[in-house]
C-alpha positions in Angstrom: 27.2 72.8 48.5 26.4 75.1 45.5 22.8 75.8 47.0 23.9 76.9 50.3 24.6 80.6 50.9 28.0 81.5 52.1 29.0 85.2 52.4 32.7 84.7 50.9 31.4 82.8 47.8 28.9 85.3 47.0 31.5 88.2 47.4 33.9 86.5 45.1 31.1 85.6 42.5 30.2 89.3 42.4 33.8 89.9 41.3 33.5 87.8 38.5 34.9 84.5 40.3 31.8 82.5 40.5 32.7 79.1 39.0 35.8 79.1 41.5 33.7 80.4 44.2 31.0 77.8 44.3 33.6 74.6 43.5 36.3 75.5 45.8 34.3 76.5 48.8 36.6 74.6 51.1 39.7 76.3 49.7 38.3 79.7 50.2 37.2 79.4 53.9 40.7 77.5 54.4 42.3 81.1 53.4 40.0 82.5 55.9 41.1 80.3 58.8 44.7 81.0 57.8 44.1 84.6 57.8 42.3 84.1 61.3 45.4 82.4 62.4 47.7 85.0 61.2 46.3 88.1 62.2 45.5 86.4 65.7 49.0 85.4 66.1 50.2 89.0 65.1 47.6 90.7 67.4 48.4 88.4 70.5 52.3 88.3 70.2 52.5 92.2 69.9 54.2 93.9 72.6 54.8 90.7 74.4 55.7 91.4 78.3 57.3 89.9 81.1 53.8 90.6 83.0 51.4 89.4 80.4 48.1 91.3 79.5 44.8 89.8 78.3 45.6 88.6 75.0 48.9 87.3 76.0 47.4 85.6 78.8 44.8 83.9 76.7 47.5 82.7 74.0 49.7 81.6 77.0 47.0 79.5 78.1 46.2 77.8 75.0 49.7 77.4 73.7 51.2 76.5 77.2 48.3 73.9 77.9 48.8 72.3 74.6 52.5 71.9 75.1 52.2 70.3 78.6 49.5 67.7 76.9 51.9 66.9 74.5 54.9 66.6 76.5 53.2 64.4 79.0 52.9 62.0 76.3 56.1 62.0 74.4 58.6 63.7 76.9 60.7 66.5 76.4 62.1 65.0 73.2 58.9 65.6 71.3 59.2 69.5 71.8 60.8 69.9 68.2 57.7 68.8 66.8 55.1 70.9 68.7 54.9 73.7 66.2 53.3 71.2 63.6 51.0 69.9 66.6 50.0 73.5 67.6 49.3 74.7 64.2 47.1 71.5 63.1 45.0 71.9 66.5 44.4 75.5 66.0 43.8 75.0 62.2 41.3 72.0 62.7 39.6 73.7 65.7 39.0 77.1 64.0 37.8 75.4 60.8 35.4 73.3 62.7 34.2 76.1 64.8 33.6 78.7 61.7 31.0 76.6 60.2 28.7 77.4 63.4 28.6 80.7 62.1 25.7 81.1 59.5 26.9 82.2 56.2 30.3 80.2 56.5 31.5 76.8 56.0 33.8 74.2 57.8 36.7 73.5 55.5 37.1 70.2 57.6 33.7 69.3 56.1 35.4 68.6 52.7 37.4 65.4 52.4 40.1 66.9 50.6 41.1 69.3 53.6 41.2 66.6 56.2 43.0 64.2 53.6 45.5 66.8 53.1 46.2 67.1 57.0 46.3 63.3 57.1 48.7 63.1 54.3 51.1 65.8 56.4 50.8 63.8 59.5 51.9 60.6 57.8 55.0 62.2 56.1 56.0 64.2 59.3 55.6 60.6 61.2 58.4 58.8 59.0 60.6 62.1 59.0 60.4 61.8 62.9 61.3 58.1 62.3 64.3 58.8 60.3 65.6 61.7 62.2 65.5 59.5 65.5 66.8 56.2 64.0 68.2 57.0 60.4 68.2 53.8 58.3 67.4 51.7 61.1 63.8 53.0 61.3 63.0 50.5 58.6 63.1 47.9 61.3 59.9 49.2 62.4 58.3 47.7 59.3 60.1 44.0 59.1 58.6 42.7 62.5 60.4 41.1 65.6 62.6 38.5 63.5 64.0 38.6 60.2 62.3 35.5 58.6 58.7 37.4 59.2 59.7 40.3 57.3 58.1 39.2 53.9 55.0 39.0 55.8 55.1 41.7 58.3 56.3 44.5 55.7 53.1 44.4 53.6 51.1 44.4 57.0 53.1 47.3 58.5 52.8 49.3 54.7 49.0 48.7 54.9 48.6 49.6 58.5 50.5 52.9 58.0 48.5 53.8 54.9 45.2 53.0 56.8 46.2 55.6 59.1 45.5 58.2 56.3 41.9 56.9 56.0 41.4 56.8 59.5 42.6 60.5 60.3 40.7 62.0 57.0 37.4 60.3 57.2 36.9 60.4 61.0 37.4 64.1 60.8 35.4 64.6 57.6 32.3 62.7 58.6 32.2 64.0 62.0 32.2 67.5 60.8 30.0 67.1 57.5 27.6 65.5 59.9 27.6 68.5 62.2 27.2 70.9 58.7 24.4 68.9 57.6 22.3 68.9 60.5 22.8 72.6 61.3 21.9 73.3 57.7 18.8 71.4 58.1 17.7 73.1 61.0 18.5 76.5 60.0 16.2 75.9 57.0 13.5 74.5 58.9 13.8 76.9 62.0 15.1 79.7 61.3 18.8 81.2 62.4 18.6 81.4 66.2 16.1 79.6 68.6 15.8 76.1 67.5 19.2 75.4 66.5 20.6 76.4 69.8 21.2 73.0 71.4 22.7 71.8 68.4 25.2 74.7 68.2 26.3 74.0 71.6 26.7 70.2 70.8 28.6 71.5 67.6 31.0 73.3 69.6 31.7 70.5 71.8 32.0 68.3 68.8 34.4 70.7 67.2 36.7 70.5 70.1 36.7 66.8 70.4 37.2 66.2 66.9 40.3 68.7 66.7 41.9 67.0 70.2 41.3 63.3 68.3 43.3 64.3 65.5 45.8 66.0 67.3 46.0 63.1 69.8 46.4 60.4 67.4 48.8 62.5 65.4 51.0 62.5 68.6 50.6 58.8 69.2 51.8 58.2 65.6 54.8 60.2 66.3 55.6 58.8 69.7 55.6 55.1 67.9 58.3 56.6 65.1 60.3 57.8 68.1 60.6 54.4 69.8 62.9 51.9 69.2 62.0 49.0 67.2 61.0 45.6 68.9 
């Protein structure tokens, strides 16, 4: 991505961090997304009132809607991992959308970013499994009858590891494709009129991909919560 112009890269390069800026674009923009989330949380929750104001209304609609969506799938038992789900949804959504702004890059268009989130989901899935079932959670990997365990264990293990690849490559591929198409259009037709239809499509793709990653994570968590059969 070194041939593209990114504002944050140029600022850091001017500060003498050119190597870091051009080799770790996704890290720099991940920091920007985290800053947006932190500052937004502070601003929206400042002076929280019983009768919400505009900023509080927006936050309550987003968080409340996401929580209701998740609880409909998991039941009330799943509320304890809602902070993880809300954080990863908002992070992915903002990361996807920020690449639509000329001069900025979507961190999720880099496989390292999506792989790190997929690994987090993988680890949290098994933490939930052991939290709900203790050592009996191992039964999820052994199949319905004991004599199938030598066959089922490697199959289940491969299946769980494949989730990491599925989550990371799906999100990366879609957002990288969006970034590539927008980059080509910006170069060929300027910053505004011609890419507008693709920008609207990019907004839709950004939301759908954030929702898909979140929904799959919830489904994996629910599977870990259920009793082994």
